[in-house]
Legacy VTK file of the C-alpha trace (Angstrom):
# vtk DataFile Version 3.0
C-alpha trace
ASCII
DATASET POLYDATA
POINTS 87 float
0.000 0.000 0.000
2.742 2.476 0.938
4.667 1.513 -2.198
1.611 2.366 -4.365
1.200 5.706 -2.642
4.876 6.544 -3.172
4.595 5.571 -6.839
1.508 7.779 -7.301
3.253 10.721 -5.636
6.329 10.237 -7.822
4.189 10.091 -10.992
2.354 13.269 -9.985
5.628 15.077 -9.260
7.059 13.921 -12.600
3.928 15.159 -14.419
4.060 18.504 -12.598
7.733 18.940 -13.467
7.068 18.170 -17.160
4.199 20.658 -17.188
6.368 23.323 -15.520
9.223 22.699 -17.975
6.815 22.987 -20.908
5.542 26.337 -19.575
9.098 27.609 -19.107
9.964 26.496 -22.637
6.966 28.411 -24.063
7.882 31.610 -22.184
11.493 31.318 -23.368
10.337 30.861 -26.992
8.221 33.992 -26.696
11.204 35.872 -25.246
13.428 34.730 -28.103
10.792 35.873 -30.608
10.970 39.417 -29.244
8.329 39.448 -26.507
9.591 41.512 -23.568
9.371 39.767 -20.207
9.336 41.678 -16.930
9.505 40.390 -13.371
8.373 42.814 -10.679
8.799 45.673 -13.169
12.335 44.806 -14.326
13.170 43.367 -17.746
14.795 39.948 -17.374
17.238 37.792 -19.232
16.297 34.293 -20.338
18.323 32.832 -17.458
16.565 35.010 -14.870
13.168 34.018 -16.265
13.999 30.325 -16.052
15.274 30.729 -12.489
12.213 32.732 -11.406
9.743 30.247 -12.879
11.615 27.224 -11.520
11.795 28.386 -7.926
8.647 28.990 -5.956
8.762 30.232 -2.408
6.291 28.950 0.134
3.108 30.972 0.005
4.093 33.074 -3.023
4.128 32.705 -6.762
4.419 34.852 -9.868
1.264 35.764 -11.761
1.668 36.615 -15.455
-0.141 39.426 -17.251
-0.049 39.159 -21.024
0.030 42.567 -22.753
-1.286 42.702 -26.305
-0.071 44.890 -29.155
-3.372 46.523 -30.211
-2.290 46.927 -33.829
-1.266 43.295 -34.415
-3.210 41.390 -31.750
-0.012 39.611 -30.699
1.568 39.416 -27.258
4.153 42.171 -26.864
4.949 41.850 -23.134
4.572 39.420 -20.285
4.699 40.932 -16.816
5.190 38.620 -13.845
4.306 40.029 -10.456
4.888 38.238 -7.175
1.682 37.544 -5.290
1.169 36.200 -1.782
-1.092 33.181 -1.571
-1.157 33.179 2.224
-2.140 36.276 4.158
LINES 1 88
87 0 1 2 3 4 5 6 7 8 9 10 11 12 13 14 15 16 17 18 19 20 21 22 23 24 25 26 27 28 29 30 31 32 33 34 35 36 37 38 39 40 41 42 43 44 45 46 47 48 49 50 51 52 53 54 55 56 57 58 59 60 61 62 63 64 65 66 67 68 69 70 71 72 73 74 75 76 77 78 79 80 81 82 83 84 85 86
């Protein structure tokens, strides 16, 4: 029984990690295509973005806002702001 529970937890963690890596990959592709990415108001390098999205502090996370270019309808900026999940 414990072995099954451990296996389920490991599968869930593996799935979550794959999902997180896919999200990071998509943000990095957007950055490479010219989309500006800001974290707490500061423009970030690709390495800083990967670090920020990979590390989550207890009770906080980064919420993205996608800013559209009105003339083209494409994303021109992504702004990540730290939010507290626990008050």
